[in-house]
Each structure stands twice: as C-alpha cells, then as structure tokens.
MOPAC internal coordinates of N, CA, C and O (Angstrom, degrees):
PM7 1SCF
backbone

  N    0.0000 0     0.00 0     0.00 0    0    0    0
  C    1.4300 1     0.00 0     0.00 0    1    0    0
  C    1.4205 1   111.29 1     0.00 0    2    1    0
  O    1.2310 1   119.18 1   -51.31 1    3    2    1
  N    1.3578 1   119.16 1   128.69 1    3    2    1
  C    1.4680 1   124.01 1  -179.79 1    5    3    2
  C    1.5311 1   109.06 1   -75.46 1    6    5    3
  O    1.2310 1   120.34 1   -38.00 1    7    6    5
  N    1.2580 1   116.95 1   142.00 1    7    6    5
  C    1.4865 1   123.12 1   178.56 1    9    7    6
  C    1.5096 1   106.57 1  -105.57 1   10    9    7
  O    1.2310 1   121.60 1   -46.44 1   11   10    9
  N    1.3065 1   114.54 1   133.56 1   11   10    9
  C    1.4519 1   121.20 1  -179.59 1   13   11   10
  C    1.5625 1   108.88 1   -70.04 1   14   13   11
  O    1.2310 1   121.63 1   -20.00 1   15   14   13
  N    1.3209 1   114.49 1   160.00 1   15   14   13
  C    1.4640 1   120.22 1  -172.58 1   17   15   14
  C    1.5579 1   109.56 1   -68.20 1   18   17   15
  O    1.2310 1   119.06 1   143.88 1   19   18   17
  N    1.3126 1   119.40 1   -36.12 1   19   18   17
  C    1.4460 1   121.47 1   179.15 1   21   19   18
  C    1.5227 1   109.27 1   -63.66 1   22   21   19
  O    1.2310 1   119.31 1   137.67 1   23   22   21
  N    1.3238 1   118.93 1   -42.33 1   23   22   21
  C    1.4942 1   120.83 1   178.53 1   25   23   22
  C    1.4905 1   111.35 1   -63.97 1   26   25   23
  O    1.2310 1   120.50 1   138.65 1   27   26   25
  N    1.3353 1   116.65 1   -41.35 1   27   26   25
  C    1.4412 1   121.36 1   178.84 1   29   27   26
  C    1.5057 1   112.24 1   -63.27 1   30   29   27
  O    1.2310 1   120.37 1   138.92 1   31   30   29
  N    1.3143 1   116.90 1   -41.08 1   31   30   29
  C    1.4487 1   122.19 1   176.79 1   33   31   30
  C    1.5131 1   111.86 1   -63.76 1   34   33   31
  O    1.2310 1   121.21 1   129.53 1   35   34   33
  N    1.3391 1   115.29 1   -50.47 1   35   34   33
  C    1.4432 1   117.81 1  -176.55 1   37   35   34
  C    1.5572 1   109.01 1   -64.97 1   38   37   35
  O    1.2310 1   119.39 1   142.72 1   39   38   37
  N    1.2974 1   118.77 1   -37.28 1   39   38   37
  C    1.4363 1   122.84 1   176.78 1   41   39   38
  C    1.5432 1   111.35 1   -60.39 1   42   41   39
  O    1.2310 1   121.16 1   135.67 1   43   42   41
  N    1.3046 1   115.39 1   -44.33 1   43   42   41
  C    1.4657 1   121.70 1   178.08 1   45   43   42
  C    1.5792 1   110.66 1   -62.42 1   46   45   43
  O    1.2310 1   121.05 1   140.99 1   47   46   45
  N    1.2754 1   115.61 1   -39.01 1   47   46   45
  C    1.4607 1   123.00 1  -177.81 1   49   47   46
  C    1.5415 1   111.69 1   -75.12 1   50   49   47
  O    1.2310 1   120.04 1   162.62 1   51   50   49
  N    1.3369 1   117.52 1   -17.38 1   51   50   49
  C    1.4201 1   119.50 1  -174.64 1   53   51   50
  C    1.5088 1   114.81 1   -67.32 1   54   53   51
  O    1.2310 1   119.82 1   162.59 1   55   54   53
  N    1.3374 1   117.95 1   -17.41 1   55   54   53
  C    1.4379 1   122.34 1  -174.61 1   57   55   54
  C    1.6197 1   107.98 1   -99.05 1   58   57   55
  O    1.2310 1   120.52 1   -51.61 1   59   58   57
  N    1.3528 1   116.61 1   128.39 1   59   58   57
  C    1.4635 1   117.98 1  -177.59 1   61   59   58
  C    1.5171 1   111.93 1   -64.23 1   62   61   59
  O    1.2310 1   118.86 1   148.85 1   63   62   61
  N    1.3402 1   119.78 1   -31.15 1   63   62   61
  C    1.4479 1   119.07 1  -178.88 1   65   63   62
  C    1.5337 1   109.22 1   -69.39 1   66   65   63
  O    1.2310 1   119.43 1   143.40 1   67   66   65
  N    1.2899 1   118.69 1   -36.60 1   67   66   65
  C    1.4904 1   121.07 1   177.31 1   69   67   66
  C    1.5089 1   110.52 1   -69.79 1   70   69   67
  O    1.2310 1   120.18 1   142.79 1   71   70   69
  N    1.3376 1   117.27 1   -37.21 1   71   70   69
  C    1.4801 1   116.54 1   173.93 1   73   71   70
  C    1.4770 1   113.96 1   -64.46 1   74   73   71
  O    1.2310 1   119.34 1   144.67 1   75   74   73
  N    1.3460 1   118.87 1   -35.33 1   75   74   73
  C    1.4608 1   123.41 1   177.87 1   77   75   74
  C    1.5288 1   109.92 1   -70.05 1   78   77   75
  O    1.2310 1   119.04 1   145.45 1   79   78   77
  N    1.3220 1   119.43 1   -34.55 1   79   78   77
  C    1.4161 1   123.05 1   174.58 1   81   79   78
  C    1.5635 1   110.68 1   -63.11 1   82   81   79
  O    1.2310 1   120.84 1   135.26 1   83   82   81
  N    1.3828 1   116.00 1   -44.74 1   83   82   81
  C    1.3966 1   119.41 1   178.55 1   85   83   82
  C    1.5443 1   114.14 1   -64.95 1   86   85   83
  O    1.2310 1   120.97 1   145.08 1   87   86   85
  N    1.3650 1   115.76 1   -34.92 1   87   86   85
  C    1.4255 1   124.26 1   176.48 1   89   87   86
  C    1.5386 1   108.35 1   -61.08 1   90   89   87
  O    1.2310 1   119.85 1   137.24 1   91   90   89
  N    1.3116 1   117.89 1   -42.76 1   91   90   89
  C    1.4596 1   123.14 1  -179.53 1   93   91   90
  C    1.5026 1   108.53 1   -67.55 1   94   93   91
  O    1.2310 1   119.32 1   137.29 1   95   94   93
  N    1.3454 1   118.90 1   -42.71 1   95   94   93
  C    1.4384 1   121.53 1  -176.79 1   97   95   94
  C    1.5308 1   111.16 1   -71.94 1   98   97   95
  O    1.2310 1   119.70 1   160.42 1   99   98   97
  N    1.3106 1   118.17 1   -19.58 1   99   98   97
  C    1.4616 1   121.26 1   173.12 1  101   99   98
  C    1.5070 1   111.65 1   -63.61 1  102  101   99
  O    1.2310 1   120.62 1   159.08 1  103  102  101
  N    1.3486 1   116.43 1   -20.92 1  103  102  101
  C    1.4469 1   121.01 1   178.54 1  105  103  102
  C    1.5208 1   112.04 1   -86.33 1  106  105  103
  O    1.2310 1   119.56 1   167.60 1  107  106  105
  N    1.3585 1   118.45 1   -12.40 1  107  106  105
  C    1.4150 1   122.79 1   179.33 1  109  107  106
  C    1.4798 1   110.94 1   139.97 1  110  109  107
  O    1.2310 1   119.01 1    -9.00 1  111  110  109
  N    1.3737 1   119.50 1   171.00 1  111  110  109
  C    1.3958 1   124.14 1  -174.29 1  113  111  110
  C    1.5261 1   110.97 1   -64.95 1  114  113  111
  O    1.2310 1   120.13 1   -26.51 1  115  114  113
  N    1.3011 1   117.36 1   153.49 1  115  114  113
  C    1.4766 1   122.81 1  -176.65 1  117  115  114
  C    1.5242 1   110.69 1  -153.85 1  118  117  115
  O    1.2310 1   122.28 1   -28.42 1  119  118  117
  N    1.3376 1   113.23 1   151.58 1  119  118  117
  C    1.4629 1   119.86 1   177.43 1  121  119  118
  C    1.5389 1   108.51 1   -79.51 1  122  121  119
  O    1.2310 1   121.33 1    -9.79 1  123  122  121
  N    1.2753 1   115.06 1   170.21 1  123  122  121
  C    1.4614 1   120.56 1   174.69 1  125  123  122
  C    1.5392 1   109.38 1   -63.79 1  126  125  123
  O    1.2310 1   120.13 1   139.97 1  127  126  125
  N    1.3018 1   117.36 1   -40.03 1  127  126  125
  C    1.4553 1   121.25 1   178.68 1  129  127  126
  C    1.5383 1   110.39 1   -59.12 1  130  129  127
  O    1.2310 1   121.89 1   133.92 1  131  130  129
  N    1.3803 1   113.98 1   -46.08 1  131  130  129
  C    1.4737 1   116.88 1   179.43 1  133  131  130
  C    1.5600 1   113.31 1   -64.32 1  134  133  131
  O    1.2310 1   122.22 1   143.34 1  135  134  133
  N    1.3208 1   113.36 1   -36.66 1  135  134  133
  C    1.4840 1   118.16 1  -179.64 1  137  135  134
  C    1.4993 1   112.92 1   -72.07 1  138  137  135
  O    1.2310 1   121.04 1   153.33 1  139  138  137
  N    1.3608 1   115.61 1   -26.67 1  139  138  137
  C    1.4285 1   119.04 1  -178.82 1  141  139  138
  C    1.5403 1   114.84 1   -82.44 1  142  141  139
  O    1.2310 1   121.71 1   159.29 1  143  142  141
  N    1.3771 1   114.34 1   -20.71 1  143  142  141
  C    1.4839 1   118.18 1  -175.65 1  145  143  142
  C    1.5240 1   115.99 1   -49.59 1  146  145  143
  O    1.2310 1   116.80 1   134.77 1  147  146  145
  N    1.3154 1   123.70 1   -45.23 1  147  146  145
  C    1.4229 1   120.70 1  -176.51 1  149  147  146
  C    1.5180 1   116.07 1   -74.00 1  150  149  147
  O    1.2310 1   120.83 1   170.15 1  151  150  149
  N    1.2653 1   116.01 1    -9.85 1  151  150  149
  C    1.4758 1   121.88 1  -172.75 1  153  151  150
  C    1.4877 1   112.51 1  -106.13 1  154  153  151
  O    1.2310 1   119.13 1   -36.54 1  155  154  153
  N    1.3615 1   119.27 1   143.46 1  155  154  153
  C    1.4742 1   121.67 1   174.77 1  157  155  154
  C    1.4845 1   103.79 1   -95.36 1  158  157  155
  O    1.2310 1   119.85 1  -101.80 1  159  158  157
  N    1.2825 1   117.88 1    78.20 1  159  158  157
  C    1.4978 1   123.40 1   176.14 1  161  159  158
  C    1.5000 1   108.72 1  -152.43 1  162  161  159
  O    1.2310 1   122.00 1   -20.18 1  163  162  161
  N    1.3178 1   113.78 1   159.82 1  163  162  161
  C    1.5128 1   119.52 1  -178.45 1  165  163  162
  C    1.5491 1   110.91 1   -71.39 1  166  165  163
  O    1.2310 1   121.67 1   -17.06 1  167  166  165
  N    1.3236 1   114.40 1   162.94 1  167  166  165
  C    1.4577 1   119.66 1   176.06 1  169  167  166
  C    1.5567 1   111.23 1   -62.36 1  170  169  167
  O    1.2310 1   120.94 1   140.98 1  171  170  169
  N    1.3271 1   115.80 1   -39.02 1  171  170  169
  C    1.5013 1   115.13 1   176.84 1  173  171  170
  C    1.5395 1   113.31 1   -61.24 1  174  173  171
  O    1.2310 1   120.72 1   147.48 1  175  174  173
  N    1.3531 1   116.23 1   -32.52 1  175  174  173
  C    1.4638 1   119.26 1  -179.20 1  177  175  174
  C    1.5450 1   106.69 1   -72.71 1  178  177  175
  O    1.2310 1   119.06 1   136.35 1  179  178  177
  N    1.3146 1   119.39 1   -43.65 1  179  178  177
  C    1.4469 1   118.93 1   175.40 1  181  179  178
  C    1.4918 1   114.09 1   -61.36 1  182  181  179
  O    1.2310 1   120.84 1   140.61 1  183  182  181
  N    1.3898 1   116.01 1   -39.39 1  183  182  181
  C    1.4153 1   120.14 1   176.44 1  185  183  182
  C    1.5113 1   112.64 1   -61.66 1  186  185  183
  O    1.2310 1   119.76 1   144.75 1  187  186  185
  N    1.3055 1   118.07 1   -35.25 1  187  186  185
  C    1.4518 1   122.19 1   178.65 1  189  187  186
  C    1.5576 1   109.77 1   -63.77 1  190  189  187
  O    1.2310 1   121.28 1   135.32 1  191  190  189
  N    1.3644 1   115.16 1   -44.68 1  191  190  189
  C    1.4510 1   118.97 1   177.41 1  193  191  190
  C    1.5399 1   111.27 1   -61.07 1  194  193  191
  O    1.2310 1   122.21 1   139.78 1  195  194  193
  N    1.3380 1   113.38 1   -40.22 1  195  194  193
  C    1.5064 1   117.08 1   179.26 1  197  195  194
  C    1.5397 1   110.53 1   -63.66 1  198  197  195
  O    1.2310 1   120.84 1   139.78 1  199  198  197
  N    1.3189 1   116.01 1   -40.22 1  199  198  197
  C    1.5043 1   118.18 1   178.04 1  201  199  198
  C    1.5265 1   112.40 1   -59.81 1  202  201  199
  O    1.2310 1   120.34 1   140.95 1  203  202  201
  N    1.2922 1   116.95 1   -39.05 1  203  202  201
  C    1.4334 1   122.04 1   179.79 1  205  203  202
  C    1.5617 1   108.77 1   -64.58 1  206  205  203
  O    1.2310 1   121.36 1   135.22 1  207  206  205
  N    1.3743 1   115.01 1   -44.78 1  207  206  205
  C    1.4276 1   118.11 1  -179.59 1  209  207  206
  C    1.5364 1   110.76 1   -69.45 1  210  209  207
  O    1.2310 1   119.51 1   146.68 1  211  210  209
  N    1.3091 1   118.55 1   -33.32 1  211  210  209
  C    1.4625 1   120.71 1   177.15 1  213  211  210
  C    1.5677 1   110.10 1   -67.57 1  214  213  211
  O    1.2310 1   121.15 1   137.57 1  215  214  213
  N    1.3022 1   115.40 1   -42.43 1  215  214  213
  C    1.4506 1   118.50 1   179.79 1  217  215  214
  C    1.4823 1   112.50 1   -63.89 1  218  217  215
  O    1.2310 1   119.67 1   148.47 1  219  218  217
  N    1.3461 1   118.23 1   -31.53 1  219  218  217
  C    1.4712 1   121.75 1   176.37 1  221  219  218
  C    1.5681 1   110.74 1   -80.75 1  222  221  219
  O    1.2310 1   119.80 1   177.08 1  223  222  221
  N    1.3153 1   117.99 1    -2.92 1  223  222  221
  C    1.3949 1   120.47 1  -179.82 1  225  223  222
  C    1.5129 1   115.87 1    79.47 1  226  225  223
  O    1.2310 1   119.51 1  -166.68 1  227  226  225
  N    1.2965 1   118.53 1    13.32 1  227  226  225
  C    1.4374 1   124.50 1  -175.20 1  229  227  226
  C    1.5606 1   112.02 1   -88.96 1  230  229  227
  O    1.2310 1   120.52 1   160.85 1  231  230  229
  N    1.2939 1   116.61 1   -19.15 1  231  230  229
  C    1.4644 1   123.50 1  -175.50 1  233  231  230
  C    1.4910 1   108.40 1  -137.02 1  234  233  231
  O    1.2310 1   120.91 1   -43.86 1  235  234  233
  N    1.3526 1   115.86 1   136.14 1  235  234  233
  C    1.4514 1   122.49 1   177.84 1  237  235  234
  C    1.5480 1   108.97 1  -116.13 1  238  237  235
  O    1.2310 1   120.32 1   -35.68 1  239  238  237
  N    1.3069 1   116.99 1   144.32 1  239  238  237
  C    1.5069 1   121.56 1  -179.95 1  241  239  238
  C    1.4733 1   107.35 1  -103.13 1  242  241  239
  O    1.2310 1   121.97 1   -56.90 1  243  242  241
  N    1.3405 1   113.84 1   123.10 1  243  242  241
  C    1.4414 1   121.91 1   174.87 1  245  243  242
  C    1.5061 1   112.26 1   -89.36 1  246  245  243
  O    1.2310 1   120.67 1    -4.65 1  247  246  245
  N    1.3582 1   116.33 1   175.35 1  247  246  245
  C    1.4031 1   117.90 1   175.98 1  249  247  246
  C    1.5547 1   110.16 1  -145.09 1  250  249  247
  O    1.2310 1   120.93 1   -60.87 1  251  250  249
  N    1.3038 1   115.82 1   119.13 1  251  250  249
  C    1.4768 1   120.23 1  -177.75 1  253  251  250
  C    1.5486 1   103.37 1  -139.79 1  254  253  251
  O    1.2310 1   121.42 1   -91.39 1  255  254  253
  N    1.3401 1   114.89 1    88.61 1  255  254  253
  C    1.5084 1   120.88 1  -174.47 1  257  255  254
  C    1.4822 1   108.56 1    61.54 1  258  257  255
  O    1.2310 1   121.70 1    56.41 1  259  258  257
  N    1.3919 1   114.34 1  -123.59 1  259  258  257
  C    1.5102 1   116.81 1  -179.37 1  261  259  258
  C    1.5293 1   110.13 1   -86.91 1  262  261  259
  O    1.2310 1   120.14 1   170.92 1  263  262  261
  N    1.3141 1   117.33 1    -9.08 1  263  262  261
  C    1.5043 1   122.49 1  -179.45 1  265  263  262
  C    1.4924 1   108.20 1   -83.66 1  266  265  263
  O    1.2310 1   118.72 1   -56.36 1  267  266  265
  N    1.3651 1   120.04 1   123.64 1  267  266  265
  C    1.4010 1   123.38 1   178.09 1  269  267  266
  C    1.5812 1   109.44 1  -118.80 1  270  269  267
  O    1.2310 1   120.54 1  -104.25 1  271  270  269
  N    1.2965 1   116.57 1    75.75 1  271  270  269
  C    1.4833 1   118.04 1  -174.29 1  273  271  270
  C    1.5320 1   110.54 1   -68.68 1  274  273  271
  O    1.2310 1   122.32 1   -28.97 1  275  274  273
  N    1.3253 1   113.16 1   151.03 1  275  274  273
  C    1.4606 1   119.91 1   176.40 1  277  275  274
  C    1.4817 1   107.86 1  -102.57 1  278  277  275
  O    1.2310 1   119.92 1   -36.23 1  279  278  277
  N    1.3424 1   117.76 1   143.77 1  279  278  277
  C    1.4600 1   122.86 1   176.61 1  281  279  278
  C    1.5155 1   110.38 1  -128.37 1  282  281  279
  O    1.2310 1   120.27 1   -26.74 1  283  282  281
  N    1.2940 1   117.08 1   153.26 1  283  282  281
  C    1.4324 1   122.25 1   176.06 1  285  283  282
  C    1.4563 1   110.28 1   -80.90 1  286  285  283
  O    1.2310 1   122.00 1   -45.01 1  287  286  285
  N    1.3734 1   113.78 1   134.99 1  287  286  285
  C    1.4802 1   120.34 1   169.36 1  289  287  286
  C    1.4955 1   104.66 1  -114.73 1  290  289  287
  O    1.2310 1   120.26 1   -66.34 1  291  290  289
  N    1.3059 1   117.12 1   113.66 1  291  290  289
  C    1.4525 1   122.17 1  -174.48 1  293  291  290
  C    1.5175 1   114.15 1   -90.38 1  294  293  291
  O    1.2310 1   119.73 1   175.99 1  295  294  293
  N    1.3347 1   118.13 1    -4.01 1  295  294  293
  C    1.4293 1   120.57 1  -174.87 1  297  295  294
  C    1.5874 1   111.27 1   -57.28 1  298  297  295
  O    1.2310 1   118.42 1   136.93 1  299  298  297
  N    1.3084 1   120.61 1   -43.07 1  299  298  297
  C    1.4341 1   118.70 1   179.30 1  301  299  298
  C    1.5362 1   115.62 1   -61.86 1  302  301  299
  O    1.2310 1   121.53 1   157.36 1  303  302  301
  N    1.3452 1   114.68 1   -22.64 1  303  302  301
  C    1.4777 1   119.65 1   177.11 1  305  303  302
  C    1.5053 1   111.93 1   -69.02 1  306  305  303
  O    1.2310 1   119.65 1   153.57 1  307  306  305
  N    1.3714 1   118.28 1   -26.43 1  307  306  305
  C    1.3890 1   121.43 1   178.75 1  309  307  306
  C    1.5519 1   111.49 1   -65.14 1  310  309  307
  O    1.2310 1   121.48 1   142.59 1  311  310  309
  N    1.3479 1   114.77 1   -37.41 1  311  310  309
  C    1.4961 1   117.86 1   176.87 1  313  311  310
  C    1.5386 1   110.01 1   -65.08 1  314  313  311
  O    1.2310 1   120.63 1   142.86 1  315  314  313
  N    1.3460 1   116.40 1   -37.14 1  315  314  313
  C    1.4796 1   119.73 1   177.97 1  317  315  314
  C    1.4998 1   108.73 1   -64.79 1  318  317  315
  O    1.2310 1   120.02 1   135.18 1  319  318  317
  N    1.3221 1   117.57 1   -44.82 1  319  318  317
  C    1.4370 1   121.78 1  -179.41 1  321  319  318
  C    1.5167 1   112.47 1   -63.00 1  322  321  319
  O    1.2310 1   119.32 1   142.51 1  323  322  321
  N    1.3350 1   118.90 1   -37.49 1  323  322  321
  C    1.4553 1   124.35 1   177.20 1  325  323  322
  C    1.5126 1   108.63 1   -64.75 1  326  325  323
  O    1.2310 1   119.98 1   135.26 1  327  326  325
  N    1.3162 1   117.64 1   -44.74 1  327  326  325
  C    1.4442 1   122.53 1   179.07 1  329  327  326
  C    1.5147 1   112.26 1   -63.62 1  330  329  327
  O    1.2310 1   120.24 1   137.58 1  331  330  329
  N    1.3249 1   117.14 1   -42.42 1  331  330  329
  C    1.4529 1   121.17 1   178.86 1  333  331  330
  C    1.4915 1   112.36 1   -72.83 1  334  333  331
  O    1.2310 1   119.69 1   160.06 1  335  334  333
  N    1.3389 1   118.19 1   -19.94 1  335  334  333
  C    1.4882 1   121.97 1  -179.09 1  337  335  334
  C    1.5288 1   111.59 1   -60.68 1  338  337  335
  O    1.2310 1   120.86 1   146.76 1  339  338  337
  N    1.3092 1   115.96 1   -33.24 1  339  338  337
  C    1.5342 1   118.36 1   179.55 1  341  339  338
  C    1.5440 1   107.53 1   -65.44 1  342  341  339
  O    1.2310 1   120.78 1   136.89 1  343  342  341
  N    1.3301 1   116.12 1   -43.11 1  343  342  341
  C    1.4869 1   116.54 1  -179.18 1  345  343  342
  C    1.4875 1   112.72 1   -76.14 1  346  345  343
  O    1.2310 1   120.38 1   151.55 1  347  346  345
  N    1.3396 1   116.89 1   -28.45 1  347  346  345
  C    1.4803 1   119.96 1   175.97 1  349  347  346
  C    1.5371 1   108.03 1   -62.77 1  350  349  347
  O    1.2310 1   118.88 1   137.20 1  351  350  349
  N    1.2836 1   119.75 1   -42.80 1  351  350  349
  C    1.4657 1   122.33 1   179.46 1  353  351  350
  C    1.5522 1   110.72 1   -63.66 1  354  353  351
  O    1.2310 1   121.52 1   136.78 1  355  354  353
  N    1.3253 1   114.70 1   -43.22 1  355  354  353
  C    1.4734 1   119.52 1   175.85 1  357  355  354
  C    1.5206 1   112.33 1   -54.89 1  358  357  355
  O    1.2310 1   119.84 1   131.54 1  359  358  357
  N    1.3522 1   117.91 1   -48.46 1  359  358  357
  C    1.4271 1   120.40 1   179.63 1  361  359  358
  C    1.4910 1   113.58 1   -70.01 1  362  361  359
  O    1.2310 1   120.02 1   146.16 1  363  362  361
  N    1.3111 1   117.56 1   -33.84 1  363  362  361
  C    1.4781 1   118.69 1   178.02 1  365  363  362
  C    1.5604 1   109.32 1   -67.02 1  366  365  363
  O    1.2310 1   120.22 1   140.88 1  367  366  365
  N    1.3503 1   117.19 1   -39.12 1  367  366  365
  C    1.4291 1   119.82 1   173.46 1  369  367  366
  C    1.5286 1   113.53 1   -59.73 1  370  369  367
  O    1.2310 1   121.66 1   135.59 1  371  370  369
  N    1.3460 1   114.42 1   -44.41 1  371  370  369
  C    1.4806 1   115.71 1  -178.59 1  373  371  370
  C    1.5292 1   112.42 1   -69.60 1  374  373  371
  O    1.2310 1   121.29 1   147.89 1  375  374  373
  N    1.3436 1   115.13 1   -32.11 1  375  374  373
  C    1.5037 1   117.20 1   177.70 1  377  375  374
  C    1.5547 1   109.56 1   -71.14 1  378  377  375
  O    1.2310 1   121.59 1   144.26 1  379  378  377
  N    1.3495 1   114.55 1   -35.74 1  379  378  377
  C    1.5316 1   115.09 1   177.48 1  381  379  378
  C    1.5028 1   109.49 1   -65.28 1  382  381  379
  O    1.2310 1   118.83 1   139.32 1  383  382  381
  N    1.3014 1   119.83 1   -40.68 1  383  382  381
  C    1.5082 1   120.98 1   176.24 1  385  383  382
  C    1.5334 1   111.39 1   -63.16 1  386  385  383
  O    1.2310 1   119.93 1   142.54 1  387  386  385
  N    1.3272 1   117.74 1   -37.46 1  387  386  385
  C    1.4665 1   120.64 1   177.11 1  389  387  386
  C    1.5160 1   109.78 1   -64.75 1  390  389  387
  O    1.2310 1   121.46 1   135.64 1  391  390  389
  N    1.3126 1   114.81 1   -44.36 1  391  390  389
  C    1.4643 1   119.35 1   178.67 1  393  391  390
  C    1.5281 1   111.56 1   -59.75 1  394  393  391
  O    1.2310 1   119.41 1   135.73 1  395  394  393
  N    1.2985 1   118.72 1   -44.27 1  395  394  393
  C    1.4259 1   124.49 1   177.79 1  397  395  394
  C    1.5683 1   109.37 1   -58.96 1  398  397  395
  O    1.2310 1   122.30 1   134.46 1  399  398  397
  N    1.3642 1   113.20 1   -45.54 1  399  398  397
  C    1.4714 1   117.98 1  -176.61 1  401  399  398
  C    1.5815 1   109.37 1   -66.71 1  402  401  399
  O    1.2310 1   119.73 1   139.43 1  403  402  401
  N    1.3163 1   118.12 1   -40.57 1  403  402  401
  C    1.4416 1   120.89 1   179.02 1  405  403  402
  C    1.5765 1   111.73 1   -65.44 1  406  405  403
  O    1.2310 1   121.14 1   144.07 1  407  406  405
  N    1.3116 1   115.43 1   -35.93 1  407  406  405
  C    1.4271 1   121.47 1   178.31 1  409  407  406
  C    1.5409 1   108.89 1   -66.25 1  410  409  407
  O    1.2310 1   120.26 1   139.62 1  411  410  409
  N    1.3556 1   117.11 1   -40.38 1  411  410  409
  C    1.4785 1   119.82 1   177.42 1  413  411  410
  C    1.5319 1   109.59 1   -63.32 1  414  413  411
  O    1.2310 1   119.53 1   137.58 1  415  414  413
  N    1.3270 1   118.49 1   -42.42 1  415  414  413
  C    1.4472 1   120.73 1   178.29 1  417  415  414
  C    1.5071 1   112.28 1   -62.54 1  418  417  415
  O    1.2310 1   119.71 1   138.30 1  419  418  417
  N    1.2849 1   118.16 1   -41.70 1  419  418  417
  C    1.4804 1   122.53 1  -179.49 1  421  419  418
  C    1.5134 1   111.66 1   -70.60 1  422  421  419
  O    1.2310 1   120.77 1   150.05 1  423  422  421
  N    1.3473 1   116.14 1   -29.95 1  423  422  421
  C    1.4576 1   121.84 1  -179.94 1  425  423  422
  C    1.4789 1   112.92 1   -84.00 1  426  425  423
  O    1.2310 1   119.85 1   165.97 1  427  426  425
  N    1.3254 1   117.90 1   -14.03 1  427  426  425
  C    1.4991 1   121.93 1   179.54 1  429  427  426
  C    1.4448 1   112.08 1    76.42 1  430  429  427
  O    1.2310 1   118.69 1  -158.87 1  431  430  429
  N    1.2961 1   120.10 1    21.13 1  431  430  429
  C    1.4488 1   122.98 1   178.75 1  433  431  430
  C    1.5281 1   111.04 1   -98.97 1  434  433  431
  O    1.2310 1   120.10 1   180.00 1  435  434  433

C-alpha cells in the first residue's frame, strides 16, 4: 500500500529525535557526525533517522568529495501547514466566539 506524502511527513515528525535533527538543519547543512553530536546514540541509529527524513522528503543528501552534508527540505512542511490551516481556522472561530461571550459577561448584557 502506498503511503501519501502527508502521512509520511507526519510520521517522520512524530519522533522527537527527528524533529531535533530538522531543527539543527534549519540552521544550515550538517554532516552526520555533526547531527549525531547532541544525541547519545550510535551513528547507525542516527543514519536510520536520517533515512526516514530523506524518505519523507524533509532532508536531502549532498555530495562534496567525501563529505555528504544533509540539508533541510522544507517543502513537505507546507503540506502539513495547509492541512493544519483548516483546524487553525476552526480554533480561531471558536476563540472569537469565546471572546464575544466573555465580553458579553463583562458588559452585563
């Protein structure tokens, strides 16, 4: 069964280690060694996280001689933002209604 890109992105983002790797890559490209530094895990474990991020399209692997820097690809996050936008509008409408209700209570009407 094929998994849609939104599901792959959300699945990749579900892990805190992968989110931390993306946060680091938001600062600029980095090697696997640099990405592994803050974590107490083996290089194969970090590489496994990177493969999940690459499969979701969130990370790209560069090539510069022996150096293979990873870079953030933020495009899949746009799809997540679009999907969340529907729910964001729902909550904004609910909060607007709550604000109106509270204003009525304070105004005594």
